[in-house]
N, C-alpha and C positions, 0 to 999 in steps of 0.2 A: 910155365904151367903151374909149377909148385908155388911160385910167388903169387899167382892169381888166386889159387886156392887158399893160400895163407891170408890174403887180403879179404877173401870172402868170409873166412872164419873170424877174422878180427872184426869185420863189419857186423857179422851175425852176433858176435859177443857184445859189441857196443849196442846193437839194437835190443838184445835181450836185457842188458843192463838198463837201457833207457826205459823200456817198457816196465821193468820191475820197479824202477825209480818212480815212474808216473803212478803206478798202482799204489806204491807205498805212500806217495804224496797225497793221493786221493783219499786213502784210508785215514791218513793222519789228519787231513782237513776235515773229513767227515766226523772223526772222533773228537777233535779238539775245537771244532767250530762253535759248539755250544758254549765252551768255556770262554772263548774270546768274545762271543756275543754277550755273555753275562757281564763281562767287564767293559762293555761299551755303554754309551748313554742311550742306546736304542732298545735295550732288552725289555721284554714283556714277561711279567710273572703270571703264574697261574693262581690256583685257589687253595685255601685250606678249609677243610670241613670238620664239623664235629661228628660224633658217632651216628647221629640221626640225619646227616645231610645238611645241617644248618651251617651257614657260612661263618668262618672265623677270621678269614683274611681274603681280600679280593685284590689281586695284583693289577687289575685294570682301573682301579679307582684313582682319580686325581686327588692331590692333597686338598683337603677342605671340602670334598664332595660328600655330604651326608644325606643327599637326596634319596639315594638308593636304599639305604638301610636305616636311616634315622640317626639322630644325635646320640652319641655315646653307646651305640649298639655293641661295640667291641670292648667296652671299658673293663668288663669283668675278667677278660683274658688278655688285655692289651700288652702288659709287660711280660707275658709268657710267650705269646705268639709272635709279637714284634712285627718288624717290617725290614726293608732293605736299605733304609736311609742312613745307617751307620751310627745312629744315636744309641741304639741298644744292640750289643753284639752277642749276648748270651741268651738268645731267644730261638724259638723253633724255626722261624723263617730265616734268620741270619745264619744259623748253623746248617740249614738244608736248602739254601737259596738255589743252588744249581739244579736241584730236583724239581724246582718250580719253573724252570726255563721253558717258556712256550716258543721254542725254536727247534727246528730240525733242518738237517742239511738239504733234504729233498723239498721241504715246504717253505723254508725261510722263516721269517717272523710271522707268527700266527696271532694277530691282534684279537680276533674273535673266533671262537670255536676251538681254540687250543685247550687240551684237556689235561695239561700238567697239573697235578694236585697232590696234596697230602691229606689223607683221610685219617683223622686223629681218633683217639679213644675218649676224648673229652665230651662231656654233656653240657652244652652251652646253656640250656635252660636252668640246670641245677647250679652251674657256676654263677649265673646272674642272681639266682635266688640267694645263694650264700653271700655274694658280694653285697646285696641289698641288706642282708641280715646284720652286717657290721654297722649299718646306719651312720656311716661316716667315720667311725672309729678305725684306727690303724690296726693292722694285723694280717694274718694269712690263714688259709685253710687248704688242706690237701687230703684227698681220699682216693683209694684205689681198690680194685678187686684183688684180694690177696691170693686168689687161686690162679688168675690169668696174668696179673701184672698190669692190667689196663688202668691208667690214671683217668679218673672220672671227673674229679674236681681239683683245680689248682689255681686258686685266686689269691691275689695279694693286694692289699690296700695301703697307700694310695696307688692308683693305676691311671691309665690314659687310654683314650680311643685314638689309635694311630692315624685314622683318617683326618683328624684335626691338625696333624702336623706338629711342629715344634717351635712355632713363632713365639710362644709364651714360655719357652724353656726356663728362663730365669725365675719364673714364678712357681715352678713345680715344687711340691713338697718333697722332702727327703724320702727316698725309697720308691719314687714314682717309676723310675726307669729300670727297675729290677724286680724279679719275683723273689720275695722273701723266703719262699719255700725252699729255694736252692741255697740259701746262705746260712752261715752259722748263727745261732741265737743262743742265749743263755737258757738252758733247759729247765732250771729249777728242779723240783722234786721228780719230774719225769725221768731224770737221770738215775733215780734209784732203781728203775727197772734194770738198767745195765749192771748195777751193783748186786742186785738180788740174783740175776742170771749168773753172774760170775761166782757168787757164793754157793749157789745151788750146784753149779758144775764142779767146784773144787771140793766142797764138803760132802755133797750128796744131800738129797732132800731130808732124809731121816734125821741126820745130825743137826742140820740147820733149823729145821722146823721144831726141834726139841729145845732149842736155845731160847732163853729169855734175858732181857736186859732191863735195868730200872731207869726210869726217867723222872727226875725231880723238878724239871723245868730248866735246869742247867747241868752241863756235864763238863768237868775240868779234865781235859785229856792228858795223856802221859807226858806231853811236852809243856803242860801248864797253861794251855790256852782254853778258853771257855767256849763251848758249843751251846748256843741257846736253843730252846724249844719254843715253838709258836704258842704252846700252852703254858701260861705263866707258872702254874703250880705243878706242871708235869703230868705224866700219864700213868705213873706207877710202873709195875712190872708188865712188860709187853712181850708177846710172841712175835714172830716174823709177820704173820698175817695182820695182827693188830698194828704193828709198826708201819706196814705199808699203808693200811687204811687211814691211820692217823698222821702219816708222813712225819714220824718222829725223828728229829735230827740227832738227839743224844743216843738213841738206839743204834743208828747207823754209824756214828762215831765209834761206839764201843765194838760194833761188828768189825769195822776196819782194823781195829787194834787186836782183835781176837787171835790168839796163837793158832787156832784151828783154820785160819784163813791166811796161809803163807803169802807174804806180800809179793814175791816174785811171780807166783802163780796168778795172783790177781792182776798184775801188770800184763802178763801173757794173755789172760782172758780179755782184757780191754783191747789189746792189740788185735786179737782174733775178731773182736766185734767191729774193728775198723777205726779205732782211735789212733791219732798221732799223739805220742806222749812226750812231755817234758821239752817242748820247744822244737820238736822235729818238724820239718817242713810239711805243712798241711797240703795234702794232695786233693784231687778231685776224682769223682767217678762220673761217667757220662750217661745221660738219658737221651738217646737219639741225637747225640752230638752236643747237647746242652751240658755245661759243667755244673755239677752239684758238689758243694764243699763237704769233705769228710770231717768227722768229729775229731775234736782235740781236747786234751785236758792235761793236768799236772799230777803225776804220781811219783813222789820222791821218797816218802817215808811214811809208814802207817801211823805214826804219832804226830805227823806234821799237820798243822791246821789247814793249809792250802790243799793238801792231799785229801784230808777228810771232807773238807768243804767241796772239793771237786767231785768226789764220789756222790755228793748230794745235789750236784747241779749248779753250784755257784763257783766262785773263784775264777779260774781261767777256762772253765769248761764251755765249749761251744759245740752245738750240734745243729744240723739243718733239720727243719720239720720233716722233710722227706725221709731222711735217715731214721728219725724217730719212728716214723710210720713203717718203714721197711722192717725194723726189728720186731714190730708187732706182727708182721706176717709170719716170721719164723716161729713165733709163739702160737699164733692162731692156727697155722697149718699143722702144728704138732711135730714138725720135722727138724727144727733147729736150722733150717735153710731159709734164707730170705727169697721171696719171689721178686725178681728184678723188675722194676717198673719200666713201662714204655708209654710214649705218647702217640706214636705213629702206628696205625694198623696196616696201612698199605700206601704205596706210592704209584701214581700213574704218570706216564710220559705224555708228550704233546698229542699223541695219537690215541690216548686213553688206554694204552697197554699197561698192565700191572707189571712193574719192574721190581718191586720189593713187597714183601709181606711179613708181618711180625709173627713171632712165635714166643711161647712162654719159656722163660729161662730162670734158673735158680742160682743162688750163690753157693759157694762151698758150705759145708756144714759148720755152723758157728758154735753150736752146743748140741748136746745129746737130746734125743726124743724124751727121755725121762725128765731132763731139765725143762724142756718146752712144756710138757704136760703139767709139771708142778707150777711153773710160772703162769700158765694159762689159768689154772684153778685159782691161784691167788688173785689174779686180776678180775676173773669172773665173780669171785666172792665179793671183792671190793665193789664191783659194779652193782651187784644185787643188794648189798647192804647200804650203799651210800648214794647211788645214782638212779635208783628206780623211779624216783619222782622228777628229777631234773632232766633226765634223758629217758623218757618212757617209751614204750612200744617196741623196744628192741632188747635182746639179750646181749649185753655188752660186757667185755672185759676192759678195764680202764684204769689209768693212773693220772692224777692231776699234778700240777706243779705251779708254784709261784716263784717267779724269777725277779730278783732285784737287779735293776739296770741303772745306768747313768749315775754311778756311785751311790746307789740306794735311793735316789730321788724319785724313781718310778718303779712300779711293779707290773710285770706282764703275767698274764694268766695263761696256762697251757693245759691242754687235755689230749692225751694220746690213748689209743685203744683199738678195739676190733669188735665187730658184730659176730657173734657165734651162732649163725644161722646158715644152714646148707645152701639156701637159695639167695642169700644176701651176704656174701663173704666180703665185707668191707673193713679195711684198716684205715685209720685216719689220724691226723694231728691238726689241732686248732691252736692258734696263738692270738690272744687278744692283748694288745699293747695298752699300757697305762690303764690298768683295770679300774683304778680308783676314780677315773675321770668319766666313767660311763655307767649306766644302769645295766649294761649287757654283761653276760657271763660267757665263758668258753663253752659251758654246758648248753646254753640256749642256742648258740651258733651251731654246735654239734647236732643238736636236736633238729634244727632247721635243715641242715645238710643231709642228715640221714633220712628225714621225711621226704626231701626233694628227690633223693636218689631212689628211695623205695617206691615212690609214686611213678617214677619213670620206668623202673624195672617191672612194675605191674601193669 
């Protein structure tokens, strides 16, 4: 009798274990089936939309099918949105492809009617307007709402319409398969914003704003190297405000050497801003999975030519346009904290259920509110004094830059800044490559971008 009961207990235990195993297996299959389906050749992707419901990517399209949307419909955002073909890996689709999976365990593959989608912050119409404004010139432009972090414009030229496929890959121009907004570029004098922020934070506004340095057109630094000014005969005695507006190199070289700016503290400030210094491994920060390169430069000695040149945006200095824009948010908000950018507002699954929703996030404090307010006033004064005609209709704080690239053979033009209007809180960065080969200016592209965004907002 005892042996029968023992057998019954053992059989019951086996039965419970079997049932538990089956339940675990079903749950595992249900949870992981989407992953395995995504890695099969039968997966079907959903949609990517802009903030107004305009299509930015349609997973149901066959390669070469332009009948539904027209030729080059997606070209303004092609190298940012991307696809799942493997040619571009650092794009919104590639980094979020599983969220676009139109498959569920209960329904199987949903060829039509599947509602898996990414709803982005982008404005397709404004992106296309900005793309067209480059008129075939290379470069990039990015703009976001510095209160919410929503990226509105992020276009990079050259680009591609992913529906056309990659049959002509060998003929693509350099940079076609990447968004330049995410990669390091030589910032030119826009770098001086970081140097001024650092000096304001270390010295305090009162002491720094009281300083003047003389520019005679050339400055021989304490190591015997010459720093040239773009003004042949110099600017004379300059205050900080005047040096920013005239972008005077000799002024900034002398500022870096000034004993009131301890060099170790300057390096610490640059690190707080997010720079990798002196050959440290350059890391990335992510925007909805997309990797964006962090800034880097060389700071070894305050009298060193490369160090001084790096603090003015040449030498080894590299910064992504997005990071240049993000620093502007910490100034414009008056907080010293960057508003962290995002591209995805919400995600829906195959049934249309919202599975993710974005929220506004901020960085740690990079600098004090006092520094932010002083820097904001400097940039607003520059905007009012020097850009009221080239970028009209908006109250902007701004800094321009000219970056020498390709061993000085070409020059890029940059413009970074923000709009100081409560109902139009936009920070931006525009890069126009090889500025001497075109009639365009970074200012004209910025004006087109702000007008496009303003008209959409209204």
